N, C-alpha and C positions, 0 to 999 in steps of 0.2 A: 699497525691494525691486522688483526687476525686474517690470516690467508686461508680460505677453506676450499678444499679441495673433494669433489665429489668421488664417492667410491660408486663405480660404475657396476661392481658386482651385487652391491646392495640397492642402488637407487635406479630409478628410471627402468626397472625390470620388466615394466609393462611393454616394452618393446624390444627387438633383437639387439644384440650387443653392439653392433657397429653403429647402430641407430642412436645409442645412447649418448654417444659424443655432441651429436648436435642438441639433444634435449638439455645435456648438462649447460652447453654455451648458452642456450636459449634461456635457461633459468638464471643466468649472469656468472656461471662458474669461469674461472681462468685456468684451475687445475683439476686433474683427475687422477685417480688410482684405480687399480682393481687387482684380482687375485694374480692371473696368468693371462699372458698374451698367447701361448703357445698353439692354440686351436686355430690360429689366424696367421697368415703371412705378416711379416712385420711391414711390409710395404702397404697393406690394406688398413692397418691401424696408423700408420705414418700419415697416410692421406687424410684420414678423419682429424688426426691432431692438427695438421696443417690448415685443412679447410676451415676447421672452427676455430683456429687459433688458441689452441689448448696446450698446456705444458703436462706431460706425463709425470706425475711426481715419484711415483715407484710401482714396481709390482715385485711378486716374490720369485725367489729361485724355483725351479722344479720341484715338486714336492711328493712325488711317488704318484700312487694310484689314488687320485682324490675321490673318484667316484667309489671306490672300493672301502674308502673311509681313511685312507692313509693321510697324515697331516705333516709330512715331512720324513726325510730319511736320514738326517744328520747325526742321529743318535745310535744309528744302527750300523755296527762296524761291518758288517758283511756287504754293505752296499756303498763303500767308499769309491768304488770305481763309477758308479751310477751317479753319486752325488758329484763328483768332480766332473764328469760329462755334463751335468746339469749346469754347472756354473759356467762352462764354456757356451752352452747354449744360452743361457741368461744373458751373458756379456753380449753376445752377437745379437740379440734382441735390444738390449739397453743401448747400444751404440746407434742402432738403426732408429730408435725412437727417441733418442735424447735423454735417457733417464740417467740421472746421477746418483740414486740410491737404490739397492736392492735389498729386500727382506729376505731372511732365511728362517722359515719355518722348522725348528729342530725335530719336531716329530714325536710320535707316542713310542715309547721304550718297549720293545718286544719283550715278551715275558721271558725268553731264553737268554736275554742279554743282561749281564750283571750291572750294577750301579757304576761300578769301576770302569768297565768297558764302554758304558754308554758315555760316560764322562771324558773318556780318553777320545771317543770318535767325535764327539762333539767339539772338543778343542781342537784336535787335528783337522778336521773339516774345515772348521771356521778359520783356523790359520790360513789353509789352503785357500779358501775363497777370498778373504781379505786380501790376501797377497796378488791373487790373480785380478781382482777388481780394482786394485790401486794402480795396476799398470796402465788402467784405462781410465782414472781419475773417476772412479765409481766407488761410493762407500758402501760398506756393508751394514744391515741391521739385524739384530735379532729380537724377537717378540715373545716375551713373558704371555702366556694364555691361562685364563682359569681353568681349573680342573673338573668344574660343575659342567661346563659346556663341552670340553674335550677331555673326559676321564683318561688319565695315563699321560696326559701330555708331560713332556721331560721337562721343560721350561716354564715356571709358574710364578715368579717373583722378580722384583727388581733387583734385590741384593743378589740373587742367585745369577742373574743375567751379568750383573757387574763383575762378580767374580769370576765367572767364565771368561769375559772379555780379558780382565786382568791376566789371566792364566794364559792366554793365548799369546800376550806380549805385543799385540797389535794394535796399532793407534787408527787403525781404519775398519773399526767397529763399534758402533754405537748401539744404544736401545730405542727401539720402536716401543713407545710408551703409549699402551691403549688404556684410555681412562676408564672404559667400562669393565675390562678384564681387572684392574688392578684394583678397582672399587671391590669387586667380588672377593678378590684375595688378600688384598692389604687395608684397603681404606688408606687415610694420610695422604690424599691426593695432593693438594696444595704443598705440603711439606716435603714430600718425596719430589715432586717435579723441581721444587726450588734448590733442594740439596744436589740433586744430580743434574741440574739443566746441562752443564757441559758435556755430558755423556748421552744426552737424549737427541738423537737424530731425527725422530718424526714423532708426531702425536696423533692418535686417532680417538675417536669419541663415539658413545651412544650412552642412553641413560639406562639405569637399572632401577627396578627388574624390567625384563622383556627385551632389552636391548633395542629399544625404540628411540625416537629422536630427543633430544633434550627437551626438558619441561614436561616429561611424560612420567618422571619417576623421582629418585631421591637425590639425584647429583646436582649439586648448585652450580649450573653453568653460568648464570648470571656474575658470580663470583670468579669461576675458574678462568672463562676466557679473558676476561680483562686483565686477569692477573697475568697471564702469559704475556701480554704486551708489557705490563709493568716490570717484569724481571728481566725482559730482553729477548725472549724467545723469536727469532725470526724465520722459523720453519712453517711447514704447512700443517694444518690440522685436516685430518682424512676423516670424512663423514661416513663411518662404517657402521651404518645402524640400518634396521628394519623399520620402514615408514609404517606406522601404526593403521594408518587409514589411507594409504597410497602416497605416492611420492609427492603429488603437489601439495597436499594438506601437510604432508611431512617435512616440507620446506619452509613452511610459514614461521617457524620458531626463529629462523634466522633474523628476520626483520623485527621480531618480538624482542630479540636480545640485543638490538641496536647494531647489528653488524650488517 
């Protein structure tokens, strides 16, 4: 049975962040995810998770100055020290919150950084992060993102992600496969997921166009979601979409899809 996790960065944003945990539980979710916990003390988030009996499925490593448009720093060799400090910070939060997977947004390649230097920085930083996380039984994810939504993002495809993982030589890195992003970049969703299932550690969804809920666009979720069960995917599916007409209406697709 598909396990759906509410992405609290995108859903229930009609209320303050710490109130979204209760809203997610009231809507029937058992798992949640979000971009970052770092604006809050870990204890305050842990309190909400415990109170509402929720599992925190994942969050991201620190990704630079998000408000200024940064989307990760792993591809910038000048910021290796900052990246490593962020890994330590993320581990402390993950241990406090019971998180078993952390996602690394590799970032937008600075214009001053060559392709070879960016590649080397990504590989070295991921090796460091994977090794550090492994010591605490935490897995590392990397997420390809479409270059329409985030122009210049360094990691944009499944094969590219798999090649980088292979280059690191680490067994503690998998792909966070976002169906929306990969529909925009590659298509061939079902075939790709089936082929690389062993290397996919987490799945997220939204429909296209618009990044709204399933049923609003071109992606056939009535086929894809049952397929995940059929091929033996046992992880969570994060609902990382913008509700088209508010969160309440934006969740009605779940029952309509028999979930």
